[in-house]
N, C-alpha and C positions, 0 to 999 in steps of 0.2 A: 616582814624584815627588811626588805629592800623598797618597799613602797613608801608613800608619804603619810599613810594612816596609822592609827594605833593598831599593835598587834595583840594586845592584852586582852581585847575583846573577841577575837577569832578562836573557834575551837582547834581548827587546823588552819595553819598558816602555810599555803603552798607557794613555791618559789618556781621558777622555770627549771630549775636543777631537780626539784623533788616531785613536781607534777609531770615532765615529760617521760620518765620511766615508767608512770602508772599506765599510759597509753601505748608507749612501744612494747611494753611487756603484754599487752592485750592484742598487739599485732597491729596497730596503726603506725602509719608514717607521719611525724609531728612537724610542723613548721610554726615557730613561735610569731605572733603577729603584735603583740605589744606585752612588755615586761620590763622590770627593773633589774639591772645587772648587780653583780656582788659589789660594784664600786657605788651603788646608789643612783646610777644615771638610767634614766628611762629611755628603753630602746623601742622601736617599732619598725615593722616592715610595712610594705605597701601591701594594701589589702582593699578590695571593692566592697563596700557596705551593702550592694546589691546582691552579693553572694550571702549575705546573713547578717543583718543589721544588729548591732549590739549598743544599746544606748550609752553605757558606761564605758565610752572608748574615747579615744582622742578625736575620733571623727564627729560623733554624735552629742555627747554630753555637754550640756551648756556651760559646764564649770570649767570647760577645755577651751572656750573660744580665744581667749588671750594667747595659750598656746598656739592654737592653729593660726593667728595672725602673726605669729614670731615673737610674740611679747612674753616671756615668762614661761615658768615650768606649768606641766599639765595639773590641773586642778583635782581631777578625779579620775582614776584609772582601774582598771581590771587586769589581770593576768589573762591575756587571751591566747589560745593555741587553736590552730587548724589542723584537724587530725583526720586522715583518710585511711582508709583500708586499701593496701595495694591490691591489684586484681589478683586473683587466683591463677596459680600457675597448673598447667596439665601435666 
């Protein structure tokens, strides 16, 4: 819906607004790393690929080389969230 690809071939199309509650309701704290906003603008937060490399990301996918170089939009993206369970409290 907010990404560059066709949505008709997806069985379920998640957005930041629809996927985040799935994780928060399961007890995770969620930080979005890469997503498309409601205005169809690609957004991203800084994250270190050494924490968990994801090929289909702005950092690693060869189709995003021009974007990394500051020339154009990303070529291929995924919705990427970082989910952590908060420490249990006593």
